C-alpha positions as CSV (number, residue, x, y, z in Angstrom):
1,X,-30.7,-15.3,-36.6
2,X,-31.6,-16.6,-33.3
3,X,-29.0,-19.5,-33.7
4,X,-26.3,-17.0,-35.0
5,X,-27.0,-14.7,-32.0
6,X,-26.9,-17.4,-29.5
7,X,-23.6,-18.7,-30.8
8,X,-22.0,-15.3,-30.9
9,X,-23.1,-14.6,-27.3
10,X,-21.6,-17.9,-26.2
11,X,-18.3,-17.3,-28.2
12,X,-18.2,-13.9,-26.7
13,X,-18.6,-15.2,-23.1
14,X,-15.8,-17.8,-23.6
15,X,-13.4,-15.3,-25.1
16,X,-14.0,-12.5,-22.6
17,X,-12.7,-14.6,-19.6
18,X,-9.3,-14.9,-21.3
19,X,-9.2,-11.4,-22.5
20,X,-9.9,-10.1,-19.0
21,X,-7.3,-12.4,-17.3
22,X,-4.6,-11.5,-19.9
23,X,-5.3,-7.9,-19.4
24,X,-5.2,-8.2,-15.5
25,X,-2.1,-10.4,-15.8
26,X,-0.2,-7.7,-18.0
27,X,-1.2,-4.9,-15.5
28,X,-0.3,-6.9,-12.5
29,X,3.1,-7.9,-13.8
30,X,3.8,-4.5,-15.1
31,X,3.1,-2.7,-11.8
32,X,4.8,-5.4,-9.7
33,X,1.9,-6.4,-7.5
34,X,3.4,-8.1,-4.3
35,X,3.3,-11.8,-3.8
36,X,3.7,-11.8,-0.1
37,X,3.2,-9.2,2.6
38,X,4.9,-9.4,6.0
39,X,3.3,-7.5,8.9
40,X,3.7,-7.2,12.6
41,X,2.6,-4.6,15.3
42,X,5.8,-2.9,15.8
43,X,7.0,-2.6,12.1
44,X,10.3,-3.6,10.4
45,X,13.6,-1.8,9.9
46,X,15.5,-1.7,6.6
47,X,17.9,-4.3,8.0
48,X,14.8,-6.6,8.3
49,X,13.7,-5.7,4.8
50,X,17.2,-6.8,3.6
51,X,17.1,-10.1,5.6
52,X,13.7,-11.0,4.2
53,X,14.7,-10.0,0.6
54,X,17.9,-12.2,0.8
55,X,16.1,-15.4,1.4
56,X,15.9,-18.1,-1.4
57,X,13.2,-17.7,-3.9
58,X,12.8,-14.0,-3.2
59,X,13.3,-11.7,-6.1
60,X,12.7,-8.2,-4.6
61,X,11.8,-6.8,-1.1
62,X,10.6,-3.3,-0.3
63,X,9.5,-1.7,3.0
64,X,6.2,0.4,2.9
65,X,4.3,2.5,5.1
66,X,0.6,2.6,5.3
67,X,-1.5,4.9,7.5
68,X,-5.2,5.8,7.6
69,X,-6.1,9.5,8.3
70,X,-9.0,12.0,8.3
71,X,-8.4,14.8,5.7
72,X,-10.7,17.5,4.2
73,X,-10.5,19.6,1.1
74,X,-11.5,23.3,0.8
75,X,-14.6,22.1,-1.1
76,X,-15.7,19.5,1.4
77,X,-18.1,19.8,4.3
78,X,-16.8,17.0,6.4
79,X,-13.8,14.8,6.9
80,X,-13.0,11.8,4.8
81,X,-10.9,8.8,5.6
82,X,-7.9,8.3,3.3
83,X,-5.2,5.7,3.1
84,X,-1.8,7.3,3.0
85,X,0.8,5.2,1.1
86,X,4.5,5.7,0.8
87,X,5.5,6.0,-2.8
88,X,7.2,2.7,-3.9
89,X,9.9,2.3,-6.4
90,X,9.8,-1.6,-7.0
91,X,6.8,-3.3,-5.8
92,X,3.1,-2.2,-6.0
93,X,4.1,0.6,-8.3
94,X,1.3,3.1,-9.1
95,X,0.5,3.8,-12.8
96,X,0.6,7.6,-13.5
97,X,-2.7,8.6,-15.3
98,X,-2.2,12.5,-15.1
99,X,0.0,15.2,-13.7
100,X,3.3,14.2,-12.3
101,X,4.9,12.3,-9.5
102,X,5.2,13.9,-6.0
103,X,8.6,15.2,-5.3
104,X,8.3,16.9,-1.9
105,X,6.6,15.7,1.4
106,X,3.6,18.0,0.9
107,X,2.7,16.6,-2.4
108,X,0.7,13.6,-3.2
109,X,-0.6,11.4,-6.0
110,X,-4.2,10.9,-5.8
111,X,-6.7,8.0,-6.4
112,X,-7.7,8.3,-10.2
113,X,-11.1,6.7,-9.6
114,X,-12.0,9.3,-6.8
115,X,-10.6,12.4,-8.3
116,X,-10.5,13.9,-11.9
117,X,-7.8,16.1,-13.7
118,X,-9.7,19.2,-12.5
119,X,-8.7,18.3,-8.9
120,X,-5.0,18.4,-9.7
121,X,-3.8,21.2,-7.5
122,X,-6.4,20.9,-4.8
123,X,-5.1,20.8,-1.2
124,X,-6.1,18.2,1.4
125,X,-5.6,19.2,5.0
126,X,-5.3,16.9,7.9
127,X,-8.2,17.1,10.3
128,X,-7.7,17.8,14.0
129,X,-10.1,15.0,14.7
130,X,-7.1,12.7,14.0
131,X,-5.7,11.1,17.0
132,X,-2.6,12.8,18.4
133,X,-0.5,9.6,17.4
134,X,-1.5,10.1,13.7
135,X,-0.5,13.8,13.6
136,X,2.9,13.1,15.3
137,X,3.7,10.5,12.6
138,X,3.4,12.9,9.7
139,X,5.8,15.7,8.9
140,X,3.2,17.8,7.1
141,X,-0.4,18.9,7.6
142,X,-1.3,19.5,3.9
143,X,-1.1,17.5,0.7
144,X,-1.4,19.2,-2.7
145,X,-2.5,16.8,-5.5
146,X,0.0,16.9,-8.3
147,X,-1.1,13.8,-10.1
148,X,-3.5,11.0,-10.5
149,X,-2.9,7.2,-10.6
150,X,-4.3,3.7,-10.5
151,X,-2.8,1.2,-8.0
152,X,-2.4,-2.6,-8.3
153,X,-3.4,-2.6,-4.6
154,X,-6.9,-1.5,-5.5
155,X,-8.3,-3.5,-8.5
156,X,-12.0,-3.0,-7.9
157,X,-14.2,0.0,-6.9
158,X,-14.1,-0.6,-3.1
159,X,-11.3,1.0,-1.2
160,X,-11.5,-1.1,1.9
161,X,-12.5,-0.7,5.6
162,X,-10.9,1.3,8.4
163,X,-11.4,1.9,12.1
164,X,-11.8,5.7,11.4
165,X,-14.8,7.8,10.5
166,X,-17.7,5.8,9.1
167,X,-15.6,2.7,8.8
168,X,-14.7,2.8,5.0
169,X,-12.0,4.5,3.1
170,X,-12.9,7.2,0.6
171,X,-9.7,7.0,-1.6
172,X,-6.0,6.5,-1.2
173,X,-3.0,8.9,-1.5
174,X,0.5,8.1,-2.4
175,X,3.0,10.5,-0.7
176,X,6.8,10.6,-0.5
177,X,8.4,8.5,2.3
178,X,9.6,11.7,3.9
179,X,6.0,12.6,4.7
180,X,6.1,10.1,7.4
181,X,7.9,10.5,10.7
182,X,8.6,6.8,11.9
183,X,12.4,6.9,12.5
184,X,13.0,4.5,9.5
185,X,10.5,1.9,10.5
186,X,8.2,0.5,7.9
187,X,4.7,-0.8,8.7
188,X,5.0,-3.7,6.3
189,X,7.4,-5.5,3.9
190,X,6.2,-6.4,0.5
191,X,7.9,-9.3,-1.3
192,X,8.1,-10.4,-4.9
193,X,9.0,-13.9,-6.0
194,X,12.1,-14.6,-8.2
195,X,9.7,-15.2,-11.2
196,X,6.2,-14.2,-12.3
197,X,3.6,-17.0,-12.4
198,X,0.1,-17.0,-14.1
199,X,-2.9,-16.1,-12.0
200,X,-4.9,-18.8,-10.4
201,X,-2.0,-21.3,-11.2
202,X,-1.8,-24.3,-8.9
203,X,2.2,-24.1,-9.2
204,X,1.8,-20.5,-7.9
205,X,-0.3,-21.5,-5.1
206,X,2.1,-24.1,-3.9
207,X,5.1,-21.8,-4.3
208,X,3.3,-19.2,-2.3
209,X,2.4,-21.6,0.4
210,X,5.9,-23.0,0.6
211,X,7.8,-19.7,0.6
212,X,5.5,-18.3,3.3
213,X,6.1,-21.4,5.4
214,X,9.8,-20.9,5.0
215,X,9.8,-17.2,5.8
216,X,7.5,-17.3,8.8
217,X,10.1,-18.2,11.4
218,X,12.5,-15.5,10.1
219,X,9.6,-12.9,10.2
220,X,8.7,-13.9,13.8
221,X,12.3,-13.6,14.8
222,X,12.6,-10.0,13.2
223,X,9.4,-9.0,14.8
224,X,10.6,-10.1,18.2
225,X,13.8,-8.3,17.7
226,X,11.8,-5.1,16.9
227,X,9.7,-5.6,19.9
228,X,12.6,-5.9,22.3
229,X,14.1,-2.7,20.7
230,X,11.0,-0.8,21.3
231,X,10.6,-2.2,24.8
232,X,14.2,-1.1,25.6
233,X,13.5,2.4,24.5
234,X,10.3,2.8,26.4
235,X,11.9,1.4,29.4
236,X,14.7,3.9,29.1
237,X,12.3,6.8,28.8
238,X,10.5,5.6,31.9
239,X,13.6,5.4,34.1
240,X,14.7,8.9,32.8
241,X,11.2,10.3,33.7
242,X,11.2,8.6,37.2
243,X,14.7,10.1,37.9
244,X,13.5,13.5,36.7
């Protein structure tokens, strides 16, 4: 009996690893988790997204917006930090667990680990403790939860760190892109390679490294162009202010 128990335990351990990896691989491929992410301080325009997506070896490119903000529901006594994410259509697609997808700027898809179905219909209000810059970059002040989801961007229980509040995120919310007021600028560009690779595969690691090395000069060039555009806009506003 002891030998049978030990053998069964060993077989279980050896099989669980493969099952867990297969389950994760299926979920990641289905929800199209990004392979590469391109960031810079001033963001990227749709033209830059198209330029990056048109490079050899890239199968898909999508601009995304991410912003941390303090919100509070009618049941909470204090503010909590949420990560607001623009609702994607091709890359990092959330999986709907309950309710429906957001359709208007004031609706959101909420973190299914943090909320339950009983929270659908609840309203979250932007806190006035947010910086003015944060409030100016949103077109609405309230978000109503219309659905719950899981996200390939958050595969464990931790939601990440932030510079707001107590330094950690409470949950994430997916909102329509129209909820942001960034004049068509994305805070990041997510990229998918032209084929799916197995996780932890050496070929995949080499492909990622080679593709990143190839894209980096273009990404820097596009970032510099964006910086020059912002600089010109600010200098124009400064001149007009001085003249006035």
